[in-house]
N, C-alpha and C positions, 0 to 999 in steps of 0.2 A: 710259787704258782698262784696265779690270779684266777678266780672263778667269778664270772659275771652272770648275774641272774636278773633278767628283766621281770618286774612284778606288775601284773595287771589283774586285779580282782582275783588274786591267787591264794586267798585265805584257805580254800579247801585243800590246797596242794603243798604249800610252802613248808609246813611242819614236817611232812614225810620226807621231802627232799633234804632238808637240813639235818634231820635225824640220821638219815643214811650217810650223809657226808661226815657227820660227827662220829658215827660208829666206825666208819672206815678210817677216819683220821687217827683215832686212838688205837686202832688195830695195826697201824703202820709204825715204822721206826721213827717217823716224824723227822726225817733227814732233809726234807724240803720245807721251806717256809710257805705257808698257805695264807692267802688273803681272800676274803669273799666280799664281793660288792653286790648289794641288792639295790637295784635301781627302780624306785617306785614310779610307775607310769599310770597310777590310778589316782586322779585328783581327789576322789572321795575317801581315800585311805589315809588315816591319821598316822603319821610317822611314829609318834610316841606310843600309840596304842599297839602298833605292830611290833615295835621294839620290845615292849613289855611282854607281849604274847610270846615272842621267841625267847626272851630271857628266862621265862618260866619253864620252858621245856628243854633248854640247852644248859650244859655246864658253863660256868663262868669262863673257863679257859677257852672253850670253843667260841662262845659268844663274843669274846674280846677280839677275835680275828675278823668279825663281820663289820663292814662299813656300809652306811646307808646314804643314798642320794635320792632326791625326789625331783621329778620333772615339774615345771610350772604348769604344764597341761599334758593331756594324753598325746604323746609324740609317736608311739608305736615301738615295737621291739627293736627295730633296726637302730633308731637314734638312741635308745636306752643302752643297747650293746656298745655303741660307739662312745657314749659317755663313760661307761665302765672301762672301755679300752683306753681312753685318753687319760684316765686316772690311775690305771694299773702300773705297778712298778716291778713286777716279777719277770723273770726270764721267760717263763711259759705262761700261756693264757688259754682258757677255754670258756665257752659260753653255754650254760646249761639252762634249759627252760624250766620254769617254776613247777611244771607238772610231771617232770621226769625224776629219776632217782639213780643212785649208784649202788654197786654191790660192795660187800665188806672189804674185798681186796683191791678196791679202786686205787687208793693212794699207795698201797704196797707195790702194785704192779708198775705204777707210774714212776715212783721214786727210783726203782731199779732200772727202768728204761731210760730215764733221764741221765743216770750215771753211766750206763753202758753205751748209749747212743748219743753222744754229745754233738755229733755233726749233723743230726737230723733236723730238718726244718719244721716238720709237723708229724704228729703221731695219729694214726687212724685207729680208733678203738673198736673192738667188737662188743656186741651187747645183745640185748633181747628186746623184741616187741612184746609188750604185755597187754593183753586185753583186760581192761578193768572189770568187765561184766562177767567173763568166764574165768578170770584169774589165770588163764593159760599163757604160756610164754613160747615164743619162737625165736631161735637164734637169728640175728640179722645177717651174718656172714657165715657160710659153710666152707668156703675156700677163700684164699687170699684175694682181696679185690685189687684190680689193676687201676690205679689212680693216675690217669693222664688227662691232658686237656681234652682229647677226643672222647674218652670214656665219661668224663664229667658232663659233656654236652649231650651224649647219646644214651648213656646208661647210668646216670647219677644215682647212686645208692646211699649217698650221705644225706639222709632225710632230716637230720637235726644237727646243729653245730656242736652239740654236746658229744658227738662222735669224733671230734677233732680236738687235739691239743696243739696249739700253734706256738712256735717260737716267736715271742713278741717282736723281736727285732725284724723278722721277715715282713710282718704287717706294716710296721712303721717305715722301714727302708723303702718300701714300694708304694706307700700311701694307700694301702688297701683298707677299706671300711665296708660296713654293711650299708646297703642302699635299697630302698623301694623305689622303683622307677615311677610308679603311680601310687599315690597314697591309698587308693581304694583297693588295689590288688596287692595286698600285703602277703608276706609269707615266703617270698623268694629272695629275700635279702641275703641269706647265707649262700644261696646258689650264685648270686651276683658276686659275692666276695671271692668264692672259689674260682670262678671263671676269670675274674680280674687278676687274681694272684697267679694263676697258671699262665695267663697271657703275658704278664710282666716278668715272670720267672719260670720259663719252661723247664729248666733243669732242677726244679724243686726236689729236694730229697725228703722222702717220707718213709715211715716204718709202720707196719701193721702189727698191732697187738692182738693176738688170737684169743686171749682170755676174755670172757664175756663179763666185763666190769661195769657196763652202763645199761640202763633200762629205759627204753622209750615206752611211756604209758599211753595207751589209746583209751580215751574216755568219750569219744564221740563229738567233742567240741574242739578238737585239734584243728589248727589252721589248714593242715594238709588234707583234712577230710572234706573241705569245701572244693569240690571238683572245678567249679567255674572259676573261682578266684585263683586257685593254684595253677590251672592251665593257662589262663589269660595272663597271669603274672609271669609265668615262665616264658611265654611268647614275647612279652614286652622286654624281658631281659635279653633274649636272643636278638631281637630287632635292634636294641640299643648297641650291643657289641658288634653287630653286623655293619653298622654305620662307621664305627671306629676302626674295624679290622676287616676291610673288604677282601683281604686275602683268604679269609675263612668263610666267605659268603655262602659257598655251596654247602658246607657243613651245617651252617646255621639254618639255611633254608630247608634242608632235609629234616632237621630236628623240629622245625616249626611245623612242617607237613605231618610228621609223625604225631606230635602233640595234639594238633588239631583233629586228626583222625581219632586218636585215643579219647579225646574229649567227647566227640560225637558218639563213638562206639559205646561208651559207658553211660551216656545220658539218654540213649534211645533204646526202645524195646526190640525193634526189628534189626538184629545184628547182620543178617545176610544181605539185607537191602543196603546197609551202610558199606559193607565190604564191596558189594557189586558196584556201587556208585563211586567209590574211591579206592580202586585196587592198588594204586601206587602207594597210597597212605597205609593200606593194609600190609603191603610187602615191607615197608620201612618199619612198621610196628612189629610185624612177625619176626623180622631179622633181629631186631634189638632184643625181643623177649627170648627167642630161642638160643641166643648166644650168651645170655646172662644166666649162668648156672645158679648163682645165689638167688636170683629172683624166681627161677623155675622151682627150686627146692622149697623156697619159702612159700610160694603159692600152693604147691602140692600139700604141704603140711597144713596150711591155712584151710584148704578145702576139706581135708580129712578131719580137722578139728572143728569145722564149721565156725570159724572165727570171721565175723562179717565186717572186716574193715579193709579199705583200699590202701595199697602201698605202691 
């Protein structure tokens, strides 16, 4: 199993991630070979300094499975992930952000799943959103998510690529990579890959792991917290695919209308005025929200616990 970790000014986070991976690795049967690729995307980070820092906090056995690469300049997470993908050799591959972490049974659950479900193309992981400020956790999925091309376009709940373990062959056979349509609007490269993969292989086989083995940590600087960049990036992705797949033009247009409405709704103070001026957008927004049970339960718990982050 290959784990790709893009690194950009990640000194405050990388120790926690690797320590949780190490703990989980040694709690498992170690029946799967694990390789970790850290791709440095910080021109100012010294590779030797980072390597020595990590060597001091990790056991020799675990440190030996880490490989380092360094970009010649800041290229972004998408190209860093692609670099790790091109160098990976394992049958399974996942992409974990530097500021997230895994639970102790992460590798134990995965190694059993790989053995039992050999015909699966990708595994969807359950996990938790953790608010760094309050230290509170909320499960990401409460019921099994329905992962189809339509649900990815309209109700995408895969907020980070760390929630998916891909069969490497699936990505390579269909030429699927991460891509930012516009260098300024980064953060939707994983959504691009998922849409591209499902368009190229509609009969994709996936399996949902209900155990909460992954943790998405919210600290206020996450890419997804930038409403303007995330919404504009999403719209650019949809417009890109709409040109290549005119058969789905209506679906793409509906999603663009919903995202535009959502962006305005969250950024303006007078909500009723926004709804009145764009009632069609409101209906699209309302239908998606009311039919997404996972999002409804998540939002309810977030409000009860006063956790102030947007998902």
